[in-house]
N, C-alpha and C positions, 0 to 999 in steps of 0.2 A: 504494500500500500504506500502511495506517495504521501509525504508530509505536506506537500503544496496544497493549500486549501482550494485552489482553482482547478486542480486536476487530481485524478487518482491513477496510479500505475497498474496496468494489467498485463498479463503474460499469455502468449500463445506459442505455437510451435515455431513461429518465425522470430520470436523475441519479445521484448517489452515495448509497450506503447503507453503514452499518457492519454487518458480519456477525460473529457470535461467532468468535473466532480458531480455536477448536478443532473447529469443525464442517467437514464435507466439502462441504456444499451452499453455494450462493452467493446472489447478489442476486436472481436470477430465482426461486429457490425461496423466498427470504424473502418476496417480494411475494405469491407464491401462498399461503403460509400465512396471510398477512394478509387476502387477498381471499376465501379459500374455507374459512372455519371452519364447515363444514357438518355432517359426520357425526362428526367426532372420530376417524375411522378413516383412518390414513395408508396410502399404497400399500405401504409397507414391511411392513404386516401381511397383504399378499397375496403370499406368497413365490413362488408360481408365476409371478406377473406380473413381479416384480423379477428373478427368474432369466431369464425370457424377454427382458426389456428389455436386460439386460447381454449376453445371448447375441447379440442383434441388433447391439449395439454392437461386440462382439468380431468378429462376421462382417464387419461394415463395415470395421473397422480392417484385418483380414486382406486383404479385397478391395482396399482402397485401397493397401495396401502392395504387393500383387502387381502392381497397375497402375502403380506408381511414383509415386502421388500423395501418399503419406504415407511419410515416412522411417522406416527400420527401427527407430531408437531410440525414437521416439514410439509407433510401432505396438506395439512389444514392451511398453512401459510400460502402454499402454491395455489390451492383452490380459491382462497380469498383473493389473491392477486388476479387470478383468471376471471373471477366474477366481476371484479372492478373494471377490468379491461373490456369484458363482454358488455358491461353497462355503459361503455363509452369513454372510460378514462384511459389516459396514456396512449391514445392512438397516434399522437404526434411523436411518440418515441419509436414508432415502427418506420424507420427512415431509409431502409435499403430500397434501391430502385426496383420497380416491378419487372424490369428485364435485367437478368443477371445470369452470369455463368454459374456452374456448380450444381445444376439440377434443383435449385431451390434451397441449397444449404444456407445461404446468407439469410433468407427469410426465416428459416427454422432457428438459426442461431440468434437472430434479432429477437425472436419471440422468447427463446430460452433465457437470454440475458435480461430482457425487460421483466419477465415474470420472476426470475431469480432475484433481481435487485429490489423489486417491490416486495417480494416475500421476505427478503432480509430486513427491510424496514419494518414490516409487520412483526417480525421476531425481535426487533430492537437492535438490529445490527446495521452498520453503515453499508452503503452500496459498495460492491466490490469485495466484500468479506466472504469470498467463496469457500473458505474452509468450513464455514457454517452451513452454507447452502449453495450448491454449485449448479451452474447452468446445464452442464452436461451430465454430471453424476446423478443429479436429483430431478431437475425439470425434464431432462431428456431421457430419463431412465426407461429402459426397454423399448427405446424408439430409435429410428433413423430418419434422416430427412426423406429417405426413399419411400417410407410409408406414411410419415406425418404430412409431408407437403401435398402429395396427391389427394390424401384423404381430406385435408383442409380445403383444397381447391374444390373438390366435389361437394363438400358440405356448404361452402360459401356460394357455389353456383346454385345449389338447391334453394338457398335463401333468396337469391336474386331471381331465380326462375319463378318462385311463388309470387314475387312482386310483379314480374312481367305478366304472369297469367291473370292477376287481378286487373291490371289496366287493360289487357286485351279483352277481358270480359266486359269492362265498362265501355270500351269503344264499340264492341259488337252490339251492345245494348243501344248505343246511340244510332248506329246504322239501322238497327231493327225498328227503332222509333221513327226514323225518317221513312223507312219502307211503309210503315203504317200510315204516316202522314200523307205520303204521295201515292197511296194505293189506287186512287181513281184518276191519276194524272196520266193521260195517254201521250205517248211519244213514239218516235221511230227508233227501232233498234238498228244497229249497224254491224256489218261484217266487213272487214278489210277497209274500214272507213267509208264504205258505200252504204246507201240505204238498203235495209233488209226488210223486216216486217215490223208491224207495230208491237209495242209492249207498253207496260206502265212504268213510270218512273219508280214506283214502289217496287216493282219486280227487279228493276236494275239495282236499287239500293239493298234489297233483301239478299242479293247474291253476295254483297260485301260482308254482310253479317254471317252468312253461311261459310264463306271463305275463312273468316277469322275463327269461327267455331271449329272448323276442321284443324286449323293450325294449333288451337289450344289443345286439342286431343293429341296431336303429334308431339307437342312439347311435353305434355304429361307423360307420354310413353318414353321420351328421351330421359326424363327425370328418373324413371325407374332404373335405367342403366347406370346413371350417375350415382345412384345410391349404393352400388356395390363398391366396397372399399377394401384396401389391402393393409389396414392397420394391424400390426402384429407381425408383419412380414420382415421388419427391420431392413437389413442391408439389401438383400436380393430376393427375399421371399422364403428363406429357410427358417426364419424366426430366431436366428441366433441371438443370444443374450436375453431371451424372454423365458418366463415360466411356461410350461406346456398349456396352462389354462389361461394365459394372458390374453391371447387373441379373442377368445370367447368373452372373457370378462370385460375387456376394454370396449368391445363393440356394444355390449349391453349398457355400459356406463355412458358411452357416447349417445346412444338412443335416449337415455334418461336425461342427460344434460342439454341435449339439443332439440329434442322433440321430433327429430327426423328419424324415420325407420330405415337406418342403414343396415347393410348386411355384409358379413365377411365373405370375400370371394372364396370359391371352392378350391382354387389353386393359387396360392399367394405368389409363387414364382411367376406364373403367367400374368397375374394382376399387376405386379410391380413393373413389368415392361410393356404391357399392352395399354395403349392410350386410345383404343377404339371408341370408348364412350365419349371422349372429347370430340372426336371426329363426327360421331353420330349427332351429338348435341349441336355442333357447329353447322352441320348440314340442315338440321331443322330450323335453326336461326336464319340460315341463308334462304330457306324456303319461305319463312315468314317475311323476310326482307323483300324478296322478289315479288311476293303477292301484295304486300302493302304498298310497294312502289307502283305496281300496276294499278291499284286502286287510286293512288294519288295522280297517276298519269290520266286516268279517266276524269277525276275531278277537275284537273287543269284543263282538259280538252272540253268537257261539258260546259265549263264556265268561261271559255275563251270568248274574246270579243272586247267590249260588249257589242259593238256595231259590226265588226268584220269577222266574228267568230261564230261558234255554235250558239252561245248565249242561252243555253237550256236551263242552267241553274245559276244561282248567284251565291258566291262564297262571301262570308263576312269580310268586310273591309277592315284590315288590321293596321295598315300603315301606308304612307305615300309610296308610290311605286317608282318614281323617277325624280332625278334632280334636274331634269331638263324638260320633260313632257308634262305639262300641267294636267292635273286630274287623273293621271294614270294610277291604277291600283293593280298590284300583281298578286298571284296566288302563292304568297310566301310560305304559308304553312305546309301545303303539299310539297312545295319545293324543298323545304328543309327535311321533310320526311324522306323524300327521294334520296337526298344526300346521305342520310343515316343508312338507308338501305344499301347504297353503294359501298359505304364503309364496312357494313356487316359482311357483304359478299367478299370484300377484300380480306377481312379478318378470317374468313373461312379458308382462303388460300393459305394464309399463314399457319393456321391450325393443321391443315392437311400436310403441308410440307414439313412442319415440325414433328408430326406423328410419324411420317415416313422415315425421318432421319434418325429414329431410335436405333440403338445398337446393343445387341446381346441382352444383358439382364436389366438394363435401365434405359429410359429415355431421358436424356439430359436437357431436353428442350421444353419441359412442362411449364417453365415460367412464361414463355411467349404464348403458349396455348392458353394458360390461365388468364393472362392479361387480355388476350384477344377476345376470349369468351366473356369476361367480365365487362369489357367495353361494349361488346355487342348487346349484352343484356341491359346494361345501364342506359345506353343511348336509344335502344328500341323502346324501353319503358318511357323515357322522356318524350320520345317522338309520338308514341301512342297517346300520351296525356295531352300534349299540345294539339294534336290532330283532332281529338275529341272536343276539347274545351274551346279552342280558337278557330275551329273550322266546321266540323260535322254538325255540331249542335245548332249552328246558326245558318245552315244552308237553306235557301228558299228556292222554289220552283218558278220559272218563267212560264206560267201555264198557257198564256196566250200564244207565245212563240212556239211552244211545243205543239199545241193544237193546230196552228197554221201549217207547221211542217208536215204533220201527219196528213192533212187534207191535200197538200200540194205534192206529196211524195209519190213517185211512180211505184214505190214499194207496196202500195196498197193493192196493186194488181195481183200480187202473190195470193192475197186472200180470195181473189176471184177465180183462181185456177180451177177449183172443183166445180164452179158454176158455168164459167165461160169456155173452159178448155184452155190449154197452154197457148195455142196460136192466137186466139182472140185476146187473151190476157196480155200476151207479148205485144200485140198491136196497140192495145190501149196504153201500155207502159211506155212504148216508144213514142207514141203521139204526145203523151203527157210530158215526157222529157223534151221533145222537140218544141212544143208550143208553150209549155209552162202552165197549161190548164190543169185543173184538178181531175183526178181519175174519176170520181163520181159523176162529174158533169159529162165526161166523154162517154161513160157507160150508158147514161141516159140518152145522150144525143144519138148514139149508134143503135138505140133500141135493144140493147142486149139484156136488160133487166128492168123490171118496174121499180119505182121509187120505194115502195114499201119493203120489197124484198131486199133491195140494195141497202136500205137503212138498217135492216136486220143483220145482213151479212157484215156490214161495216160498223156494227155497234162495238163499243169497247170490250164488252164481255166476250163477244164472238171473236174479236181480233186477238185477244190475249190469252186464250185458253183452248185446250182441245175441245172438239165438239163434232157432232154429226152434221152432214151437209147433204143437200139434195143432189142426186146425180143428174 
């Protein structure tokens, strides 16, 4: 211990280093901050991961105490320190960069040191007095980075997934409410950006709700894979340095302290090197991103104009759209969601490449996988919230413009196929496109159908649902 009040001296295999006396991290963390000045984002800014990391440490302390390997006094101090950090304390002491070499060892040691030094305070000892309670010997007992780190990532991701599922459900509800609001608003559907056949605006918005619901189910399925852990595997999966009962007990303790029903993998050697669950989750997030981006593309296109575009719906006006064009308002909320989707798709590439790069009994690149997944989950959550609050809930329909487009569209001719035959319907469609005259007027003019029958065939109910027709 250093006698200098401003610093304390700590030792590792590379030698002695002075650490600021007031910090809870130690020499291993100090070296990591020097070695990995990459993103400027510390693990402390990923609260789900920090919470998960200390819950793993708490579960380990409880398991080791139950097995008689860790005395009750030290175990209680470690548990109390973990509880404080889980409650939000000392997150600023988790200072190593989210991207780091060493397969997550720096994150694990950062946690070991912070927990040890807070536990020392609880026991009445100064920080750095490791002969009383040691980061490795006590906090990291029966553990390795290689089982602690992936388990913490998975647990933290589960917390973040639950948050994303909640906001996805809220956005789905907003689209469903709009579908009900627009249930009787007739419009033209389009394929390949060309007029197709009529539908309701409610039907269009209901598809967005269904798309989100499907993705919620896929995300829940991916969570089940994430909940398989390798805690108890230690270095490579053989369980070296653990009691034969440790893996079972620590898993039960982790369920107890986290509220998440994790399960120990059947083969810990396989589970320590296999990062397939991260790839699976990333793929689901990419799917969600691609689909929400498509929805936002639709919202931007349907609201385009107002004079020179489709102008079928109106998005809430959120801010001025131009520094030079007076009165211009842009679809900024769908645009920002599009960009989040692009980022998530890029993150999926990073996860895929990092998973592929694993070698032998360990994948050294879990830090970039974890960081990419946490970013994707966090940014998707924020994007879904702003899309619902600042866009979807305030969308209105331009009913007059929609009705006029249905009446003037040659796509109405498709509804007449069963009654007029394909050739007559084609003739009407071509004439409508050439002259700009409404399809109903041309049908009556050519004497192909009487008005009562035509009105029945072209009613909103007949146009937007399956039904029988006269041959």
